[in-house]
PyMOL Python script that loads the backbone (N, CA, C, O; Angstrom):
from pymol import cmd

cmd.read_pdbstr("""\
ATOM      1  N   UNK A   1      92.610  15.812 108.729  1.00  0.00           N
ATOM      2  CA  UNK A   1      92.255  14.502 108.209  1.00  0.00           C
ATOM      3  C   UNK A   1      91.544  14.699 106.870  1.00  0.00           C
ATOM      4  O   UNK A   1      90.671  15.555 106.727  1.00  0.00           O
ATOM      5  N   UNK A   2      91.934  13.903 105.920  1.00  0.00           N
ATOM      6  CA  UNK A   2      91.386  14.047 104.576  1.00  0.00           C
ATOM      7  C   UNK A   2      90.004  13.402 104.468  1.00  0.00           C
ATOM      8  O   UNK A   2      89.592  12.622 105.326  1.00  0.00           O
ATOM      9  N   UNK A   3      89.313  13.745 103.406  1.00  0.00           N
ATOM     10  CA  UNK A   3      87.989  13.187 103.150  1.00  0.00           C
ATOM     11  C   UNK A   3      88.073  11.679 102.968  1.00  0.00           C
ATOM     12  O   UNK A   3      87.204  10.945 103.441  1.00  0.00           O
ATOM     13  N   UNK A   4      89.109  11.215 102.288  1.00  0.00           N
ATOM     14  CA  UNK A   4      89.279   9.778 102.062  1.00  0.00           C
ATOM     15  C   UNK A   4      89.402   9.033 103.386  1.00  0.00           C
ATOM     16  O   UNK A   4      88.767   7.996 103.577  1.00  0.00           O
ATOM     17  N   UNK A   5      90.207   9.552 104.292  1.00  0.00           N
ATOM     18  CA  UNK A   5      90.403   8.902 105.593  1.00  0.00           C
ATOM     19  C   UNK A   5      89.106   8.930 106.397  1.00  0.00           C
ATOM     20  O   UNK A   5      88.783   7.953 107.072  1.00  0.00           O
ATOM     21  N   UNK A   6      88.369  10.016 106.338  1.00  0.00           N
ATOM     22  CA  UNK A   6      87.090  10.100 107.045  1.00  0.00           C
ATOM     23  C   UNK A   6      86.106   9.067 106.517  1.00  0.00           C
ATOM     24  O   UNK A   6      85.418   8.409 107.298  1.00  0.00           O
ATOM     25  N   UNK A   7      86.034   8.921 105.206  1.00  0.00           N
ATOM     26  CA  UNK A   7      85.139   7.926 104.599  1.00  0.00           C
ATOM     27  C   UNK A   7      85.566   6.516 104.969  1.00  0.00           C
ATOM     28  O   UNK A   7      84.724   5.670 105.268  1.00  0.00           O
ATOM     29  N   UNK A   8      86.871   6.256 104.953  1.00  0.00           N
ATOM     30  CA  UNK A   8      87.370   4.933 105.335  1.00  0.00           C
ATOM     31  C   UNK A   8      86.992   4.625 106.778  1.00  0.00           C
ATOM     32  O   UNK A   8      86.570   3.509 107.079  1.00  0.00           O
ATOM     33  N   UNK A   9      87.136   5.588 107.665  1.00  0.00           N
ATOM     34  CA  UNK A   9      86.788   5.379 109.075  1.00  0.00           C
ATOM     35  C   UNK A   9      85.297   5.084 109.235  1.00  0.00           C
ATOM     36  O   UNK A   9      84.925   4.184 109.989  1.00  0.00           O
ATOM     37  N   UNK A  10      84.453   5.821 108.545  1.00  0.00           N
ATOM     38  CA  UNK A  10      83.007   5.609 108.648  1.00  0.00           C
ATOM     39  C   UNK A  10      82.592   4.257 108.078  1.00  0.00           C
ATOM     40  O   UNK A  10      81.796   3.550 108.697  1.00  0.00           O
ATOM     41  N   UNK A  11      83.115   3.887 106.914  1.00  0.00           N
ATOM     42  CA  UNK A  11      82.725   2.635 106.277  1.00  0.00           C
ATOM     43  C   UNK A  11      83.237   1.409 107.026  1.00  0.00           C
ATOM     44  O   UNK A  11      82.568   0.375 107.053  1.00  0.00           O
ATOM     45  N   UNK A  12      84.408   1.514 107.628  1.00  0.00           N
ATOM     46  CA  UNK A  12      84.995   0.352 108.291  1.00  0.00           C
ATOM     47  C   UNK A  12      84.591   0.226 109.746  1.00  0.00           C
ATOM     48  O   UNK A  12      84.748  -0.840 110.341  1.00  0.00           O
ATOM     49  N   UNK A  13      84.075   1.292 110.327  1.00  0.00           N
ATOM     50  CA  UNK A  13      83.697   1.252 111.736  1.00  0.00           C
ATOM     51  C   UNK A  13      84.877   1.431 112.669  1.00  0.00           C
ATOM     52  O   UNK A  13      84.792   1.105 113.853  1.00  0.00           O
ATOM     53  N   UNK A  14      85.974   1.944 112.147  1.00  0.00           N
ATOM     54  CA  UNK A  14      87.172   2.180 112.953  1.00  0.00           C
ATOM     55  C   UNK A  14      87.237   3.647 113.355  1.00  0.00           C
ATOM     56  O   UNK A  14      86.542   4.490 112.787  1.00  0.00           O
ATOM     57  N   UNK A  15      88.079   3.941 114.340  1.00  0.00           N
ATOM     58  CA  UNK A  15      88.245   5.330 114.741  1.00  0.00           C
ATOM     59  C   UNK A  15      89.134   6.059 113.721  1.00  0.00           C
ATOM     60  O   UNK A  15      89.894   5.409 113.002  1.00  0.00           O
ATOM     61  N   UNK A  16      89.054   7.371 113.647  1.00  0.00           N
ATOM     62  CA  UNK A  16      89.813   8.126 112.643  1.00  0.00           C
ATOM     63  C   UNK A  16      91.331   7.927 112.743  1.00  0.00           C
ATOM     64  O   UNK A  16      92.023   7.943 111.725  1.00  0.00           O
ATOM     65  N   UNK A  17      91.848   7.742 113.949  1.00  0.00           N
ATOM     66  CA  UNK A  17      93.288   7.528 114.108  1.00  0.00           C
ATOM     67  C   UNK A  17      93.726   6.230 113.431  1.00  0.00           C
ATOM     68  O   UNK A  17      94.753   6.197 112.752  1.00  0.00           O
ATOM     69  N   UNK A  18      92.952   5.171 113.614  1.00  0.00           N
ATOM     70  CA  UNK A  18      93.255   3.887 112.980  1.00  0.00           C
ATOM     71  C   UNK A  18      93.152   4.003 111.465  1.00  0.00           C
ATOM     72  O   UNK A  18      93.978   3.448 110.740  1.00  0.00           O
ATOM     73  N   UNK A  19      92.140   4.724 110.986  1.00  0.00           N
ATOM     74  CA  UNK A  19      91.973   4.914 109.547  1.00  0.00           C
ATOM     75  C   UNK A  19      93.151   5.681 108.954  1.00  0.00           C
ATOM     76  O   UNK A  19      93.634   5.339 107.874  1.00  0.00           O
ATOM     77  N   UNK A  20      93.613   6.707 109.649  1.00  0.00           N
ATOM     78  CA  UNK A  20      94.763   7.475 109.167  1.00  0.00           C
ATOM     79  C   UNK A  20      96.014   6.608 109.145  1.00  0.00           C
ATOM     80  O   UNK A  20      96.799   6.668 108.198  1.00  0.00           O
ATOM     81  N   UNK A  21      96.201   5.802 110.190  1.00  0.00           N
ATOM     82  CA  UNK A  21      97.369   4.907 110.235  1.00  0.00           C
ATOM     83  C   UNK A  21      97.306   3.874 109.104  1.00  0.00           C
ATOM     84  O   UNK A  21      98.315   3.614 108.450  1.00  0.00           O
ATOM     85  N   UNK A  22      96.133   3.288 108.872  1.00  0.00           N
ATOM     86  CA  UNK A  22      95.989   2.311 107.792  1.00  0.00           C
ATOM     87  C   UNK A  22      96.265   2.960 106.439  1.00  0.00           C
ATOM     88  O   UNK A  22      96.911   2.357 105.582  1.00  0.00           O
ATOM     89  N   UNK A  23      95.786   4.167 106.246  1.00  0.00           N
ATOM     90  CA  UNK A  23      96.008   4.885 104.988  1.00  0.00           C
ATOM     91  C   UNK A  23      97.493   5.172 104.790  1.00  0.00           C
ATOM     92  O   UNK A  23      98.016   5.026 103.686  1.00  0.00           O
ATOM     93  N   UNK A  24      98.170   5.581 105.864  1.00  0.00           N
ATOM     94  CA  UNK A  24      99.601   5.860 105.774  1.00  0.00           C
ATOM     95  C   UNK A  24     100.409   4.590 105.513  1.00  0.00           C
ATOM     96  O   UNK A  24     101.337   4.597 104.704  1.00  0.00           O
ATOM     97  N   UNK A  25     100.057   3.499 106.198  1.00  0.00           N
ATOM     98  CA  UNK A  25     100.772   2.235 106.004  1.00  0.00           C
ATOM     99  C   UNK A  25     100.555   1.711 104.592  1.00  0.00           C
ATOM    100  O   UNK A  25     101.499   1.257 103.947  1.00  0.00           O
ATOM    101  N   UNK A  26      99.318   1.771 104.106  1.00  0.00           N
ATOM    102  CA  UNK A  26      99.029   1.313 102.740  1.00  0.00           C
ATOM    103  C   UNK A  26      99.779   2.166 101.717  1.00  0.00           C
ATOM    104  O   UNK A  26     100.234   1.649 100.697  1.00  0.00           O
ATOM    105  N   UNK A  27      99.908   3.446 101.980  1.00  0.00           N
ATOM    106  CA  UNK A  27     100.654   4.327 101.085  1.00  0.00           C
ATOM    107  C   UNK A  27     102.150   4.070 101.131  1.00  0.00           C
ATOM    108  O   UNK A  27     102.842   4.253 100.130  1.00  0.00           O
ATOM    109  N   UNK A  28     102.655   3.649 102.282  1.00  0.00           N
ATOM    110  CA  UNK A  28     104.084   3.384 102.418  1.00  0.00           C
ATOM    111  C   UNK A  28     104.515   2.166 101.619  1.00  0.00           C
ATOM    112  O   UNK A  28     105.674   2.076 101.214  1.00  0.00           O
ATOM    113  N   UNK A  29     103.605   1.228 101.384  1.00  0.00           N
ATOM    114  CA  UNK A  29     103.947   0.033 100.619  1.00  0.00           C
ATOM    115  C   UNK A  29     104.015   0.309  99.125  1.00  0.00           C
ATOM    116  O   UNK A  29     104.476  -0.547  98.369  1.00  0.00           O
ATOM    117  N   UNK A  30     103.570   1.475  98.677  1.00  0.00           N
ATOM    118  CA  UNK A  30     103.661   1.888  97.266  1.00  0.00           C
ATOM    119  C   UNK A  30     103.131   0.849  96.295  1.00  0.00           C
ATOM    120  O   UNK A  30     103.762   0.568  95.277  1.00  0.00           O
ATOM    121  N   UNK A  31     101.984   0.281  96.601  1.00  0.00           N
ATOM    122  CA  UNK A  31     101.349  -0.659  95.685  1.00  0.00           C
ATOM    123  C   UNK A  31     101.896  -2.065  95.739  1.00  0.00           C
ATOM    124  O   UNK A  31     101.491  -2.908  94.939  1.00  0.00           O
ATOM    125  N   UNK A  32     102.807  -2.350  96.661  1.00  0.00           N
ATOM    126  CA  UNK A  32     103.352  -3.700  96.798  1.00  0.00           C
ATOM    127  C   UNK A  32     102.329  -4.554  97.548  1.00  0.00           C
ATOM    128  O   UNK A  32     102.278  -4.541  98.777  1.00  0.00           O
ATOM    129  N   UNK A  33     101.519  -5.295  96.794  1.00  0.00           N
ATOM    130  CA  UNK A  33     100.400  -6.027  97.372  1.00  0.00           C
ATOM    131  C   UNK A  33     100.825  -7.253  98.171  1.00  0.00           C
ATOM    132  O   UNK A  33     100.035  -7.771  98.960  1.00  0.00           O
ATOM    133  N   UNK A  34     102.048  -7.726  97.988  1.00  0.00           N
ATOM    134  CA  UNK A  34     102.530  -8.905  98.705  1.00  0.00           C
ATOM    135  C   UNK A  34     103.209  -8.548 100.029  1.00  0.00           C
ATOM    136  O   UNK A  34     103.719  -9.434 100.716  1.00  0.00           O
ATOM    137  N   UNK A  35     103.223  -7.278 100.391  1.00  0.00           N
ATOM    138  CA  UNK A  35     103.872  -6.844 101.627  1.00  0.00           C
ATOM    139  C   UNK A  35     103.106  -7.396 102.841  1.00  0.00           C
ATOM    140  O   UNK A  35     101.885  -7.541 102.785  1.00  0.00           O
ATOM    141  N   UNK A  36     103.808  -7.700 103.923  1.00  0.00           N
ATOM    142  CA  UNK A  36     103.132  -8.228 105.111  1.00  0.00           C
ATOM    143  C   UNK A  36     102.236  -7.166 105.754  1.00  0.00           C
ATOM    144  O   UNK A  36     102.600  -5.993 105.839  1.00  0.00           O
ATOM    145  N   UNK A  37     101.076  -7.599 106.196  1.00  0.00           N
ATOM    146  CA  UNK A  37     100.108  -6.702 106.824  1.00  0.00           C
ATOM    147  C   UNK A  37     100.436  -6.606 108.310  1.00  0.00           C
ATOM    148  O   UNK A  37     100.654  -7.636 108.948  1.00  0.00           O
ATOM    149  N   UNK A  38     100.480  -5.388 108.889  1.00  0.00           N
ATOM    150  CA  UNK A  38     100.716  -5.267 110.318  1.00  0.00           C
ATOM    151  C   UNK A  38      99.639  -6.006 111.126  1.00  0.00           C
ATOM    152  O   UNK A  38      98.490  -6.108 110.695  1.00  0.00           O
ATOM    153  N   UNK A  39     100.018  -6.507 112.275  1.00  0.00           N
ATOM    154  CA  UNK A  39      99.138  -7.338 113.110  1.00  0.00           C
ATOM    155  C   UNK A  39      97.820  -6.642 113.454  1.00  0.00           C
ATOM    156  O   UNK A  39      96.772  -7.289 113.478  1.00  0.00           O
ATOM    157  N   UNK A  40      97.857  -5.342 113.718  1.00  0.00           N
ATOM    158  CA  UNK A  40      96.629  -4.637 114.114  1.00  0.00           C
ATOM    159  C   UNK A  40      95.596  -4.552 112.995  1.00  0.00           C
ATOM    160  O   UNK A  40      94.435  -4.230 113.248  1.00  0.00           O
ATOM    161  N   UNK A  41      96.009  -4.840 111.756  1.00  0.00           N
ATOM    162  CA  UNK A  41      95.107  -4.776 110.613  1.00  0.00           C
ATOM    163  C   UNK A  41      94.762  -6.157 110.059  1.00  0.00           C
ATOM    164  O   UNK A  41      94.464  -6.282 108.871  1.00  0.00           O
ATOM    165  N   UNK A  42      94.797  -7.182 110.884  1.00  0.00           N
ATOM    166  CA  UNK A  42      94.529  -8.539 110.404  1.00  0.00           C
ATOM    167  C   UNK A  42      93.147  -9.059 110.764  1.00  0.00           C
ATOM    168  O   UNK A  42      92.763 -10.132 110.298  1.00  0.00           O
ATOM    169  N   UNK A  43      92.387  -8.334 111.577  1.00  0.00           N
ATOM    170  CA  UNK A  43      91.054  -8.800 111.945  1.00  0.00           C
ATOM    171  C   UNK A  43      90.158  -7.611 112.307  1.00  0.00           C
ATOM    172  O   UNK A  43      90.642  -6.529 112.641  1.00  0.00           O
ATOM    173  N   UNK A  44      88.854  -7.835 112.232  1.00  0.00           N
ATOM    174  CA  UNK A  44      87.865  -6.848 112.653  1.00  0.00           C
ATOM    175  C   UNK A  44      87.864  -5.564 111.849  1.00  0.00           C
ATOM    176  O   UNK A  44      88.107  -5.557 110.642  1.00  0.00           O
ATOM    177  N   UNK A  45      87.583  -4.475 112.555  1.00  0.00           N
ATOM    178  CA  UNK A  45      87.481  -3.164 111.911  1.00  0.00           C
ATOM    179  C   UNK A  45      88.822  -2.730 111.317  1.00  0.00           C
ATOM    180  O   UNK A  45      88.855  -2.036 110.301  1.00  0.00           O
ATOM    181  N   UNK A  46      89.913  -3.131 111.940  1.00  0.00           N
ATOM    182  CA  UNK A  46      91.233  -2.794 111.406  1.00  0.00           C
ATOM    183  C   UNK A  46      91.471  -3.407 110.038  1.00  0.00           C
ATOM    184  O   UNK A  46      92.054  -2.772 109.159  1.00  0.00           O
ATOM    185  N   UNK A  47      91.016  -4.650 109.857  1.00  0.00           N
ATOM    186  CA  UNK A  47      91.177  -5.321 108.558  1.00  0.00           C
ATOM    187  C   UNK A  47      90.339  -4.632 107.483  1.00  0.00           C
ATOM    188  O   UNK A  47      90.806  -4.430 106.363  1.00  0.00           O
ATOM    189  N   UNK A  48      89.098  -4.272 107.826  1.00  0.00           N
ATOM    190  CA  UNK A  48      88.255  -3.553 106.864  1.00  0.00           C
ATOM    191  C   UNK A  48      88.881  -2.207 106.518  1.00  0.00           C
ATOM    192  O   UNK A  48      88.902  -1.797 105.357  1.00  0.00           O
ATOM    193  N   UNK A  49      89.382  -1.538 107.527  1.00  0.00           N
ATOM    194  CA  UNK A  49      90.004  -0.233 107.347  1.00  0.00           C
ATOM    195  C   UNK A  49      91.226  -0.331 106.432  1.00  0.00           C
ATOM    196  O   UNK A  49      91.395   0.489 105.529  1.00  0.00           O
ATOM    197  N   UNK A  50      92.065  -1.322 106.664  1.00  0.00           N
ATOM    198  CA  UNK A  50      93.260  -1.502 105.844  1.00  0.00           C
ATOM    199  C   UNK A  50      92.890  -1.875 104.407  1.00  0.00           C
ATOM    200  O   UNK A  50      93.549  -1.439 103.463  1.00  0.00           O
ATOM    201  N   UNK A  51      91.843  -2.678 104.242  1.00  0.00           N
ATOM    202  CA  UNK A  51      91.404  -3.055 102.896  1.00  0.00           C
ATOM    203  C   UNK A  51      90.926  -1.822 102.126  1.00  0.00           C
ATOM    204  O   UNK A  51      91.311  -1.625 100.974  1.00  0.00           O
ATOM    205  N   UNK A  52      90.095  -0.997 102.752  1.00  0.00           N
ATOM    206  CA  UNK A  52      89.645   0.235 102.096  1.00  0.00           C
ATOM    207  C   UNK A  52      90.824   1.149 101.778  1.00  0.00           C
ATOM    208  O   UNK A  52      90.873   1.744 100.702  1.00  0.00           O
ATOM    209  N   UNK A  53      91.774   1.264 102.705  1.00  0.00           N
ATOM    210  CA  UNK A  53      92.933   2.137 102.494  1.00  0.00           C
ATOM    211  C   UNK A  53      93.793   1.629 101.347  1.00  0.00           C
ATOM    212  O   UNK A  53      94.306   2.421 100.556  1.00  0.00           O
ATOM    213  N   UNK A  54      93.953   0.319 101.253  1.00  0.00           N
ATOM    214  CA  UNK A  54      94.748  -0.249 100.167  1.00  0.00           C
ATOM    215  C   UNK A  54      94.088   0.017  98.820  1.00  0.00           C
ATOM    216  O   UNK A  54      94.762   0.371  97.852  1.00  0.00           O
ATOM    217  N   UNK A  55      92.772  -0.154  98.761  1.00  0.00           N
ATOM    218  CA  UNK A  55      92.056   0.131  97.511  1.00  0.00           C
ATOM    219  C   UNK A  55      92.145   1.617  97.169  1.00  0.00           C
ATOM    220  O   UNK A  55      92.349   1.980  96.011  1.00  0.00           O
ATOM    221  N   UNK A  56      91.991   2.475  98.177  1.00  0.00           N
ATOM    222  CA  UNK A  56      92.066   3.922  97.935  1.00  0.00           C
ATOM    223  C   UNK A  56      93.451   4.338  97.458  1.00  0.00           C
ATOM    224  O   UNK A  56      93.576   5.263  96.656  1.00  0.00           O
ATOM    225  N   UNK A  57      94.491   3.666  97.939  1.00  0.00           N
ATOM    226  CA  UNK A  57      95.858   4.012  97.541  1.00  0.00           C
ATOM    227  C   UNK A  57      96.223   3.440  96.173  1.00  0.00           C
ATOM    228  O   UNK A  57      96.835   4.131  95.358  1.00  0.00           O
ATOM    229  N   UNK A  58      95.851   2.183  95.913  1.00  0.00           N
ATOM    230  CA  UNK A  58      96.292   1.525  94.683  1.00  0.00           C
ATOM    231  C   UNK A  58      95.351   1.745  93.507  1.00  0.00           C
ATOM    232  O   UNK A  58      95.800   1.820  92.363  1.00  0.00           O
ATOM    233  N   UNK A  59      94.050   1.849  93.772  1.00  0.00           N
ATOM    234  CA  UNK A  59      93.058   2.029  92.707  1.00  0.00           C
ATOM    235  C   UNK A  59      92.039   3.099  93.121  1.00  0.00           C
ATOM    236  O   UNK A  59      90.900   2.772  93.453  1.00  0.00           O
ATOM    237  N   UNK A  60      92.443   4.368  93.102  1.00  0.00           N
ATOM    238  CA  UNK A  60      91.539   5.425  93.570  1.00  0.00           C
ATOM    239  C   UNK A  60      90.263   5.551  92.738  1.00  0.00           C
ATOM    240  O   UNK A  60      89.218   5.910  93.280  1.00  0.00           O
ATOM    241  N   UNK A  61      90.320   5.266  91.441  1.00  0.00           N
ATOM    242  CA  UNK A  61      89.115   5.359  90.615  1.00  0.00           C
ATOM    243  C   UNK A  61      88.084   4.316  91.048  1.00  0.00           C
ATOM    244  O   UNK A  61      86.886   4.598  91.068  1.00  0.00           O
ATOM    245  N   UNK A  62      88.540   3.130  91.390  1.00  0.00           N
ATOM    246  CA  UNK A  62      87.640   2.086  91.881  1.00  0.00           C
ATOM    247  C   UNK A  62      87.021   2.487  93.219  1.00  0.00           C
ATOM    248  O   UNK A  62      85.827   2.280  93.437  1.00  0.00           O
ATOM    249  N   UNK A  63      87.818   3.052  94.104  1.00  0.00           N
ATOM    250  CA  UNK A  63      87.329   3.488  95.419  1.00  0.00           C
ATOM    251  C   UNK A  63      86.246   4.554  95.269  1.00  0.00           C
ATOM    252  O   UNK A  63      85.155   4.417  95.823  1.00  0.00           O
ATOM    253  N   UNK A  64      86.549   5.612  94.522  1.00  0.00           N
ATOM    254  CA  UNK A  64      85.583   6.702  94.379  1.00  0.00           C
ATOM    255  C   UNK A  64      84.392   6.300  93.507  1.00  0.00           C
ATOM    256  O   UNK A  64      83.270   6.742  93.753  1.00  0.00           O
ATOM    257  N   UNK A  65      84.625   5.471  92.494  1.00  0.00           N
ATOM    258  CA  UNK A  65      83.512   4.972  91.682  1.00  0.00           C
ATOM    259  C   UNK A  65      82.554   4.121  92.489  1.00  0.00           C
ATOM    260  O   UNK A  65      81.340   4.196  92.301  1.00  0.00           O
ATOM    261  N   UNK A  66      83.092   3.315  93.384  1.00  0.00           N
ATOM    262  CA  UNK A  66      82.244   2.506  94.263  1.00  0.00           C
ATOM    263  C   UNK A  66      81.410   3.365  95.199  1.00  0.00           C
ATOM    264  O   UNK A  66      80.241   3.068  95.443  1.00  0.00           O
ATOM    265  N   UNK A  67      82.004   4.426  95.720  1.00  0.00           N
ATOM    266  CA  UNK A  67      81.252   5.332  96.595  1.00  0.00           C
ATOM    267  C   UNK A  67      80.135   6.046  95.841  1.00  0.00           C
ATOM    268  O   UNK A  67      79.039   6.233  96.369  1.00  0.00           O
ATOM    269  N   UNK A  68      80.424   6.443  94.602  1.00  0.00           N
ATOM    270  CA  UNK A  68      79.382   7.077  93.779  1.00  0.00           C
ATOM    271  C   UNK A  68      78.275   6.075  93.494  1.00  0.00           C
ATOM    272  O   UNK A  68      77.099   6.438  93.504  1.00  0.00           O
ATOM    273  N   UNK A  69      78.629   4.821  93.240  1.00  0.00           N
ATOM    274  CA  UNK A  69      77.624   3.792  92.952  1.00  0.00           C
ATOM    275  C   UNK A  69      76.739   3.513  94.163  1.00  0.00           C
ATOM    276  O   UNK A  69      75.548   3.241  94.012  1.00  0.00           O
ATOM    277  N   UNK A  70      77.312   3.578  95.359  1.00  0.00           N
ATOM    278  CA  UNK A  70      76.518   3.359  96.578  1.00  0.00           C
ATOM    279  C   UNK A  70      75.381   4.371  96.655  1.00  0.00           C
ATOM    280  O   UNK A  70      74.290   4.047  97.122  1.00  0.00           O
ATOM    281  N   UNK A  71      75.631   5.583  96.203  1.00  0.00           N
ATOM    282  CA  UNK A  71      74.601   6.632  96.223  1.00  0.00           C
ATOM    283  C   UNK A  71      73.730   6.562  94.972  1.00  0.00           C
ATOM    284  O   UNK A  71      72.513   6.732  95.056  1.00  0.00           O
ATOM    285  N   UNK A  72      74.335   6.314  93.824  1.00  0.00           N
ATOM    286  CA  UNK A  72      73.614   6.409  92.551  1.00  0.00           C
ATOM    287  C   UNK A  72      72.612   5.275  92.338  1.00  0.00           C
ATOM    288  O   UNK A  72      71.520   5.517  91.824  1.00  0.00           O
ATOM    289  N   UNK A  73      72.951   4.067  92.714  1.00  0.00           N
ATOM    290  CA  UNK A  73      72.060   2.931  92.447  1.00  0.00           C
ATOM    291  C   UNK A  73      70.710   3.083  93.145  1.00  0.00           C
ATOM    292  O   UNK A  73      69.686   2.909  92.484  1.00  0.00           O
ATOM    293  N   UNK A  74      70.646   3.398  94.449  1.00  0.00           N
ATOM    294  CA  UNK A  74      69.320   3.597  95.060  1.00  0.00           C
ATOM    295  C   UNK A  74      68.540   4.764  94.456  1.00  0.00           C
ATOM    296  O   UNK A  74      67.318   4.697  94.331  1.00  0.00           O
ATOM    297  N   UNK A  75      69.245   5.828  94.084  1.00  0.00           N
ATOM    298  CA  UNK A  75      68.564   6.972  93.460  1.00  0.00           C
ATOM    299  C   UNK A  75      67.982   6.551  92.109  1.00  0.00           C
ATOM    300  O   UNK A  75      66.838   6.887  91.802  1.00  0.00           O
ATOM    301  N   UNK A  76      68.735   5.839  91.318  1.00  0.00           N
ATOM    302  CA  UNK A  76      68.233   5.383  90.028  1.00  0.00           C
ATOM    303  C   UNK A  76      67.057   4.419  90.170  1.00  0.00           C
ATOM    304  O   UNK A  76      66.118   4.457  89.376  1.00  0.00           O
ATOM    305  N   UNK A  77      67.113   3.552  91.187  1.00  0.00           N
ATOM    306  CA  UNK A  77      65.993   2.649  91.436  1.00  0.00           C
ATOM    307  C   UNK A  77      64.742   3.423  91.853  1.00  0.00           C
ATOM    308  O   UNK A  77      63.637   3.081  91.431  1.00  0.00           O
ATOM    309  N   UNK A  78      64.900   4.438  92.658  1.00  0.00           N
ATOM    310  CA  UNK A  78      63.774   5.261  93.078  1.00  0.00           C
ATOM    311  C   UNK A  78      63.173   6.008  91.888  1.00  0.00           C
ATOM    312  O   UNK A  78      61.951   6.087  91.761  1.00  0.00           O
ATOM    313  N   UNK A  79      64.002   6.544  91.034  1.00  0.00           N
ATOM    314  CA  UNK A  79      63.526   7.233  89.831  1.00  0.00           C
ATOM    315  C   UNK A  79      62.762   6.252  88.942  1.00  0.00           C
ATOM    316  O   UNK A  79      61.713   6.596  88.399  1.00  0.00           O
ATOM    317  N   UNK A  80      63.280   5.041  88.793  1.00  0.00           N
ATOM    318  CA  UNK A  80      62.618   4.023  87.967  1.00  0.00           C
ATOM    319  C   UNK A  80      61.247   3.670  88.535  1.00  0.00           C
ATOM    320  O   UNK A  80      60.285   3.520  87.782  1.00  0.00           O
ATOM    321  N   UNK A  81      61.151   3.537  89.849  1.00  0.00           N
ATOM    322  CA  UNK A  81      59.865   3.200  90.482  1.00  0.00           C
ATOM    323  C   UNK A  81      58.876   4.355  90.326  1.00  0.00           C
ATOM    324  O   UNK A  81      57.710   4.126  90.005  1.00  0.00           O
ATOM    325  N   UNK A  82      59.319   5.573  90.546  1.00  0.00           N
ATOM    326  CA  UNK A  82      58.419   6.720  90.501  1.00  0.00           C
ATOM    327  C   UNK A  82      57.969   7.075  89.083  1.00  0.00           C
ATOM    328  O   UNK A  82      56.857   7.568  88.895  1.00  0.00           O
ATOM    329  N   UNK A  83      58.806   6.835  88.105  1.00  0.00           N
ATOM    330  CA  UNK A  83      58.457   7.196  86.732  1.00  0.00           C
ATOM    331  C   UNK A  83      58.077   5.994  85.881  1.00  0.00           C
ATOM    332  O   UNK A  83      57.813   6.124  84.685  1.00  0.00           O
ATOM    333  N   UNK A  84      58.051   4.827  86.507  1.00  0.00           N
ATOM    334  CA  UNK A  84      57.590   3.586  85.889  1.00  0.00           C
ATOM    335  C   UNK A  84      57.956   3.444  84.500  1.00  0.00           C
ATOM    336  O   UNK A  84      57.622   2.438  83.874  1.00  0.00           O
TER     337      UNK A  84
END
""", "prot")
cmd.dss("prot")
cmd.show_as("cartoon", "prot")
cmd.util.cbc("prot")
cmd.orient("prot")
């Protein structure tokens, strides 16, 4: 299982198998955003998982940049508070 799939599973609250399936399905659509979404990915953790997988497949820079920002923003705020 790739790092991307592991991160998608953790962020969406889905199991790794569902995350891998969502990643594979999103990759199979080859960026066709109007393609029908499978029923298992229309609600709950499956929907979050499919959304992350679609972003990771179609816009990887946005996906990885967002993950870096999740870590960087609190660190920068802490540095700002400590160094006033």
